N, C-alpha and C positions, 0 to 999 in steps of 0.2 A: 508556423512554428509546428514542429512535430509535437503531439499529445501522445500520454501514455498514461495506461491504467495499470498499476502495479499490485500485485498479488501481497495480502498482507503479511504472508511468511518472508517474504523479500524485503518488504519495510522491518519488521522484525529484527531480522539477522543483520540489516544495515545499522540497527540502531545499539545491539548487543556485541557487534565484531567490525571495528573501525578497519577490518582488511577484507580483502576479497571482493569476489564480483558484487554481491548484494550493496556493499558499501560503496563501491564505485558507480553503480546505478544510481544510488541517491545522491552522491555527490555531483554527479552529471546534473540531475535535477536542481541541486542547489546553485550549480554554476550556470544555470539558464539554458542548457543543452536543449531541454524538453519541458513541456508543461505537464506537471503531474496532476491528472483529475482524482477526485476522489468524492464519496458520498458520506453523508453522516453516518451511515452502517458501518462503512469501510474505516473509516476513522476511528470509531467507537470500538471497532474489534482490535484494531491495533492496540489501544489503550487497555483493552482488558488482557490481550493476551501478554503484553509485557508486564502485567500485574499480576499475572499466574504465579504463587509462590515459588514455584521450581524455578522460574526464568528469573523472577527479582531477586530471588537469593543468590543462585548460581553466578548471576552477570553482575552483581553488586549494583542493581539499580537503585535510584531514589525516585520519589516523586517528582523532583525537579528536573531530573534529566528526563524521564517520561513527557514532562510537560514541555521541555523545551522541545522534543522532538516533534512531538505533536502540534505544537505553535508553528514549527517550521514546515511543516506540511499545511495546515490552515494558511499562514502567511502567504506562501510562495505557491501553493497548489492553486486548483480551480475547483471549488466545489461545484459539485453537478447533483442536481434533483433529478432521481430516477424513478418516476411513478409508475412506469410500466416495467414490470419485472419478467424477464427473460427465464426460461425454464429448458435449458439445454445441457447442463453438466450432470455428471453423476454427484458430485458435493453440491447440494444447494447453496453454500456459501459462496462457491464460485459463480454463482450466476449473479450475483452481485456486480460482479467486475464487468460483465457483458451487458448488464442494465445499464451501466454508467455510459458505456461505448455506444449503446444504442441510441441515447439521447442527442448525438452529437452528428452535425451534419457535415463531418471532415473525411476526409480521405487520408489525412497524414496522422493516423492514429495507431499506435503500439499497445497491445495487451501482453503484460509479461506474467508467467505464472510459473510456481515451483513446480518444479519436474519431481513426480513421486514414481518409486519404482512397484510395480504391482506384480504379484506372482500367478 
Protein backbone atom coordinates (compact mmCIF):
# COMPACT_ATOMS: atom_id res chain seq x y z
CA UNK A 1 0.00 0.00 0.00
CA UNK A 2 1.15 3.50 -0.75
CA UNK A 3 2.32 5.36 2.33
CA UNK A 4 2.29 9.14 2.66
CA UNK A 5 3.64 11.81 4.96
CA UNK A 6 1.45 14.92 4.76
CA UNK A 7 2.48 18.45 5.71
CA UNK A 8 0.75 19.93 8.76
CA UNK A 9 -0.70 22.81 6.75
CA UNK A 10 -2.45 20.43 4.38
CA UNK A 11 -3.94 18.51 7.30
CA UNK A 12 -5.09 21.74 8.95
CA UNK A 13 -6.75 22.97 5.76
CA UNK A 14 -8.41 19.58 5.30
CA UNK A 15 -10.00 20.03 8.72
CA UNK A 16 -11.20 23.60 8.29
CA UNK A 17 -12.46 23.41 4.71
CA UNK A 18 -14.43 20.39 3.53
CA UNK A 19 -13.85 21.24 -0.13
CA UNK A 20 -10.77 21.47 -2.26
CA UNK A 21 -7.72 19.32 -2.82
CA UNK A 22 -6.55 19.23 0.81
CA UNK A 23 -9.82 17.69 1.96
CA UNK A 24 -9.76 15.24 -0.97
CA UNK A 25 -6.28 14.10 0.10
CA UNK A 26 -7.51 13.52 3.64
CA UNK A 27 -10.66 11.77 2.41
CA UNK A 28 -8.51 9.44 0.28
CA UNK A 29 -6.64 8.53 3.48
CA UNK A 30 -9.91 7.84 5.30
CA UNK A 31 -11.08 5.76 2.32
CA UNK A 32 -7.97 3.57 2.62
CA UNK A 33 -6.29 4.75 -0.59
CA UNK A 34 -3.01 5.22 1.29
CA UNK A 35 -1.56 4.86 4.76
CA UNK A 36 -0.90 8.18 6.49
CA UNK A 37 2.36 8.20 8.43
CA UNK A 38 2.72 10.59 11.34
CA UNK A 39 4.91 11.24 14.35
CA UNK A 40 3.98 12.50 17.80
CA UNK A 41 5.54 15.85 16.88
CA UNK A 42 3.48 16.15 13.68
CA UNK A 43 0.17 15.32 15.33
CA UNK A 44 0.95 17.68 18.22
CA UNK A 45 1.65 20.47 15.71
CA UNK A 46 -1.70 19.86 13.97
CA UNK A 47 -3.48 20.26 17.31
CA UNK A 48 -1.52 23.41 18.16
CA UNK A 49 -2.26 25.06 14.81
CA UNK A 50 -5.97 24.22 14.96
CA UNK A 51 -6.04 25.82 18.42
CA UNK A 52 -4.47 29.11 17.30
CA UNK A 53 -7.09 31.68 18.34
CA UNK A 54 -7.38 33.18 14.84
CA UNK A 55 -8.01 29.76 13.26
CA UNK A 56 -10.15 28.39 16.08
CA UNK A 57 -12.43 31.45 15.97
CA UNK A 58 -12.52 32.10 12.23
CA UNK A 59 -13.49 28.52 11.37
CA UNK A 60 -15.82 28.01 14.35
CA UNK A 61 -13.84 25.04 15.65
CA UNK A 62 -14.55 23.26 18.90
CA UNK A 63 -12.35 21.00 20.99
CA UNK A 64 -14.62 18.12 19.97
CA UNK A 65 -14.03 18.78 16.24
CA UNK A 66 -10.27 19.02 16.76
CA UNK A 67 -10.19 15.89 18.93
CA UNK A 68 -12.19 13.85 16.40
CA UNK A 69 -9.86 14.96 13.58
CA UNK A 70 -6.73 14.04 15.52
CA UNK A 71 -8.29 10.77 16.66
CA UNK A 72 -9.01 9.85 13.02
CA UNK A 73 -5.33 10.34 12.18
CA UNK A 74 -4.21 8.35 15.22
CA UNK A 75 -6.74 5.57 14.64
CA UNK A 76 -6.31 5.03 10.92
CA UNK A 77 -2.78 6.34 10.38
CA UNK A 78 0.53 4.79 11.36
CA UNK A 79 2.62 6.27 14.16
CA UNK A 80 6.28 6.34 13.20
CA UNK A 81 8.98 6.90 15.76
CA UNK A 82 11.69 9.02 14.19
CA UNK A 83 14.72 9.23 16.48
CA UNK A 84 17.07 10.18 13.64
CA UNK A 85 16.31 13.76 12.67
CA UNK A 86 17.37 14.92 9.24
CA UNK A 87 18.28 18.54 8.58
CA UNK A 88 17.73 19.31 4.92
CA UNK A 89 14.95 21.93 4.74
CA UNK A 90 15.04 25.69 5.12
CA UNK A 91 12.19 25.33 7.60
CA UNK A 92 13.34 23.01 10.43
CA UNK A 93 9.73 21.99 11.08
CA UNK A 94 9.60 20.45 7.59
CA UNK A 95 12.55 18.26 8.51
CA UNK A 96 10.14 16.22 10.64
CA UNK A 97 8.38 14.99 7.49
CA UNK A 98 11.63 13.67 6.06
CA UNK A 99 12.60 12.23 9.45
CA UNK A 100 9.41 10.17 9.41
CA UNK A 101 10.05 8.98 5.85
CA UNK A 102 13.68 8.17 6.65
CA UNK A 103 12.60 5.49 9.15
CA UNK A 104 10.81 3.34 6.58
CA UNK A 105 12.34 0.70 4.33
CA UNK A 106 9.71 1.25 1.65
CA UNK A 107 9.74 2.46 -1.91
CA UNK A 108 6.07 3.35 -2.14
CA UNK A 109 6.26 6.57 -0.17
CA UNK A 110 4.81 9.96 -1.05
CA UNK A 111 5.62 13.18 0.79
CA UNK A 112 3.23 16.09 0.40
CA UNK A 113 4.30 19.64 1.20
CA UNK A 114 2.50 22.92 1.08
CA UNK A 115 3.81 24.99 -1.80
CA UNK A 116 4.84 28.47 -0.75
CA UNK A 117 5.76 31.47 -2.83
CA UNK A 118 9.12 33.09 -2.30
CA UNK A 119 9.94 36.53 -3.59
